[in-house]
C-alpha positions in Angstrom: -33.1 -15.8 13.4 -33.7 -14.2 9.9 -31.7 -15.2 6.9 -30.2 -11.7 6.7 -29.1 -11.9 10.4 -27.6 -15.3 9.9 -25.6 -14.0 7.0 -24.3 -11.1 9.1 -23.3 -13.5 11.9 -21.6 -15.8 9.4 -19.7 -12.9 7.8 -18.6 -11.7 11.2 -17.4 -15.2 12.1 -15.6 -15.4 8.8 -13.9 -12.1 9.4 -12.9 -13.2 12.9 -11.3 -16.3 11.5 -9.5 -14.3 8.9 -8.3 -11.8 11.4 -7.0 -14.6 13.6 -5.2 -16.1 10.7 -3.5 -12.8 10.0 -2.6 -12.3 13.7 -0.9 -15.7 13.9 0.8 -15.3 10.5 4.6 -15.6 10.7 6.1 -12.1 10.8 7.8 -12.7 7.5 7.6 -12.6 3.7 4.7 -14.2 1.8 3.2 -13.1 -1.4 -0.4 -14.2 -2.1 -1.6 -14.1 -5.7 -5.1 -13.6 -7.0 -4.9 -14.1 -10.8 -7.5 -13.7 -13.4 -7.5 -17.2 -14.9 -8.2 -16.4 -18.6 -4.7 -17.0 -20.1 -4.4 -13.3 -21.0 -1.8 -10.8 -19.7 -3.0 -8.4 -17.1 -1.4 -5.6 -15.3 -1.2 -5.9 -11.5 -1.8 -4.2 -8.2 0.5 -5.0 -5.3 -1.3 -4.4 -1.9 0.4 -3.8 1.4 -2.2 -4.0 4.2 -1.6 -2.1 7.4 -1.2 -3.3 11.0 1.2 -1.0 12.7 4.2 -3.1 11.5 3.1 -5.6 14.0 0.9 -7.7 11.7 -0.5 -7.6 8.2 -4.3 -7.1 8.2 -5.2 -8.6 4.8 -8.6 -9.6 6.1 -9.5 -5.8 6.2 -7.1 -4.2 3.8 -6.2 -6.8 1.3 -8.7 -9.5 0.4 -11.8 -7.2 0.3 -10.2 -5.3 -2.6 -9.6 -8.3 -4.9 -13.1 -8.4 -6.5 -13.1 -4.8 -7.6 -9.5 -4.9 -9.0 -10.1 -8.1 -10.8 -13.4 -6.8 -12.3 -11.4 -3.9 -13.6 -9.0 -6.4 -15.3 -6.1 -6.5 -12.8 -4.2 -9.3 -11.1 -3.8 -8.7 -7.4 -0.9 -9.6 -5.2 -1.1 -9.2 -1.4 2.2 -8.8 0.4 2.8 -10.1 3.9 6.0 -8.2 4.8 8.3 -8.4 7.8 6.6 -7.4 11.0 7.2 -7.4 14.8 10.8 -8.2 15.6 11.5 -8.6 11.8 10.2 -5.1 10.9 13.4 -3.2 11.7 14.2 -0.9 8.7 14.7 -1.8 5.9 13.2 -5.3 6.4 9.7 -4.5 5.1 11.1 -2.6 2.1 13.3 -5.5 1.3 10.2 -7.6 1.1 8.3 -5.2 -1.2 11.2 -5.2 -3.6 11.4 -9.0 -3.3 7.7 -9.2 -4.3 8.2 -7.1 -7.4 11.0 -9.3 -8.4 9.1 -12.5 -7.8 6.2 -11.2 -9.9 8.7 -10.4 -12.7 10.3 -13.7 -12.4 6.9 -15.5 -13.0 5.4 -13.0 -15.4 5.1 -15.4 -18.2 3.8 -18.2 -16.0 1.3 -16.0 -14.3 0.3 -14.0 -17.4 1.4 -10.7 -15.9 1.9 -7.5 -17.9 4.7 -5.8 -15.9 4.2 -2.3 -17.3 2.3 0.3 -15.4 1.8 -1.5 -12.1 0.5 0.1 -8.9 1.3 -0.3 -5.3 -1.5 0.1 -2.7 -0.8 0.7 1.1 -2.9 1.2 4.1 -1.8 2.8 7.5 1.7 1.3 8.2 1.4 -0.5 4.9 0.8 2.9 3.5 4.1 4.1 4.9 5.7 1.1 3.2 4.1 1.9 -0.1 4.8 5.6 0.2 8.4 4.9 1.1 8.6 2.8 -2.1 8.0 5.9 -4.2 11.2 7.7 -2.9 14.6 7.6 -4.3 16.2 7.2 -0.9 14.3 4.1 0.2 12.3 2.7 -2.6 12.1 1.7 -6.2 15.2 3.5 -7.5 17.4 2.2 -4.7 16.4 -1.4 -5.6 16.8 -0.8 -9.3 13.2 -1.5 -10.0 10.7 0.3 -12.4 8.8 3.2 -11.2 5.2 2.3 -10.4 2.5 4.1 -12.5 0.7 4.9 -9.3 0.7 4.7 -5.5 -2.6 4.3 -3.7 -2.3 5.4 -0.1 -5.1 5.0 2.4 -4.8 6.8 5.8 -1.1 6.3 5.6 1.6 6.8 8.2 3.8 9.4 6.5 6.0 11.1 9.0 8.2 9.5 11.8 8.3 12.6 14.0 5.9 13.4 16.9 2.9 13.2 14.6 3.5 9.6 13.7 1.8 6.4 14.9 4.0 5.5 17.8 3.7 1.7 17.4 4.7 1.8 13.8 7.7 3.9 14.5 8.9 1.7 17.4 8.6 -1.5 15.4 10.4 0.0 12.4 13.0 2.2 14.0 13.2 1.0 17.6 12.6 2.8 20.8 15.2 5.6 20.4 15.6 6.3 16.7 18.3 8.9 15.7 17.2 12.2 14.2 18.9 11.1 10.9 16.7 7.9 10.7 13.6 9.8 11.6 14.3 12.2 8.7 15.2 9.5 6.3 11.9 7.5 6.9 9.6 10.6 7.1 8.2 10.3 3.6 7.2 13.9 3.3 10.9 14.9 3.5 12.0 12.5 0.8 9.6 13.5 -2.1 11.3 14.5 -5.2 10.3 15.2 -8.8 10.6 11.4 -9.5 7.9 10.5 -7.0 5.1 8.4 -8.6 1.6 9.8 -9.2 -0.4 9.2 -6.0 -3.9 8.7 -4.9 -4.1 9.7 -1.3 -6.9 9.7 1.3 -7.7 9.8 4.9 -10.6 10.5 7.3 -10.9 13.7 9.3 -11.8 11.8 12.4 -8.7 9.5 12.4 -7.3 9.4 16.0 -4.9 6.6 15.3 -2.8 8.1 12.4 -3.4 11.9 12.6 -4.7 13.4 9.3 -1.6 15.7 9.5 0.3 12.8 8.0 -1.7 13.0 4.8 -1.7 16.7 4.8 2.1 16.8 4.8 2.4 14.4 2.0 -0.2 16.3 0.0 1.9 19.5 0.6 5.1 17.7 -0.4 3.6 16.3 -3.6 2.1 19.7 -4.5 5.5 21.3 -4.0 7.2 18.9 -6.3 4.5 19.2 -9.0 3.5 15.5 -8.7 0.3 14.4 -10.3 -1.9 13.4 -7.4 -5.3 13.5 -5.8 -6.0 14.0 -2.1 -9.3 13.3 -0.4 -10.2 13.8 3.2 -13.6 12.3 4.1 -15.7 13.7 6.9 -16.6 11.6 9.8 -14.3 8.7 8.8 -12.0 7.1 11.3 -9.0 4.9 10.9 -8.8 1.4 9.5 -12.1 1.3 7.7 -11.0 -0.6 4.6 -13.6 -0.4 1.9 -15.5 2.1 4.1 -19.0 0.6 3.3 -21.7 3.0 4.6 -19.2 5.8 5.2 -18.5 9.1 3.3 -15.5 7.3 1.7 -17.4 4.4 0.3 -16.4 3.7 -3.3 -13.0 5.3 -2.9 -11.3 2.2 -4.4 -13.1 2.8 -7.7 -11.9 6.3 -7.8 -8.4 5.0 -7.1 -8.6 2.6 -10.0 -9.6 5.4 -12.3 -6.8 7.5 -11.1 -4.3 4.7 -11.7 -5.7 4.3 -15.3 -5.2 8.1 -15.8 -1.7 8.0 -14.3 -0.7 5.2 -16.8 -1.6 7.5 -19.7 1.0 10.1 -18.6 3.7 7.6 -17.6 6.7 7.8 -20.0 7.5 4.5 -21.7 11.0 4.7 -20.3 9.8 4.6 -16.7 8.0 1.3 -17.2 11.1 -0.8 -17.8 14.4 1.0 -16.8 16.4 -1.1 -14.4 13.8 -3.9 -14.2 16.2 -6.8 -14.7 19.2 -5.1 -13.0 19.9 -6.7 -9.7 17.0 -9.1 -10.0 
C-alpha cells in the first residue's frame, strides 16, 4: 500500500473515531476552546456544527475550521448544544447564550477580545446561529452584544413544510403550533437589527432545500442587511470545508466578510448589555 493511500486510510479512520465520539457525546452543553497561545488578546468565532438537533457534528463542521480561523488570528470555540430529548426550544439557544457568557467570564484568563465576535452555524446549527441574530429568540432577548457577523452554511431557516423534518421534530415536537412554527422560522423574524450575514448553500442539497437560504436572502435584502449569499453548483448538503467542490475556500471568503462587517459595526453594538444578566 502506498504512503499516500495509507494516509487516506488513516485519515478516514481518524474521522470515523471523531464521528463516533460526536455521536456518543452527551446531548448537553459543552464548550470546547481552541486558543492561540501567544498571550495576546484575540477576537473569537463561536461555531455551532450541525446534526439535525440530534447530535453535534464537530468532526465535520467544527474542528476542520480551527486551523484557518487561527491562522487568521482568531480564537475558536466549538459549541456542543442541547440535542435529542434536550433539544426542545429554547434549549439550544440557552446553551448558545451560556457559551457567550462563559467566554466573557474568562475573557481575561483566555486572552479574548470580546468586541466584534462572529457566530458560525451549519445545517441545524445554522438554524441556531441564524436564530441568535433575531430580536425574538437571540442576542437581544438574552441581553448580549450583537455579533459582528453570522456565517451560515446550508442552514435550516424555516420551520414550515420546506424545513428539515428531523430538526423541526427535535426542536418543536411532532405537532408544533402555528405560532411556534412562525416564531422559529428565521425568515419571518428578520428585522433591521439583524447582524451582517455570510450565507451559502449548494444547489443540489436534498436534505435542507436551498429554498431555506433563498428565503433568508430575501428577508435580509428586504431589511437592508449587509450580507453575501452564495449558491454553489453541484454541491450537496453537509460538505463542511467542501474540498474539491465548487464551494472550496468558502471559509476564507467568510473570514474576509466578517472582517468587513466589523468595520461597519457601530462601537455601541459591541458592548451594550454585555454584563446585564450575566
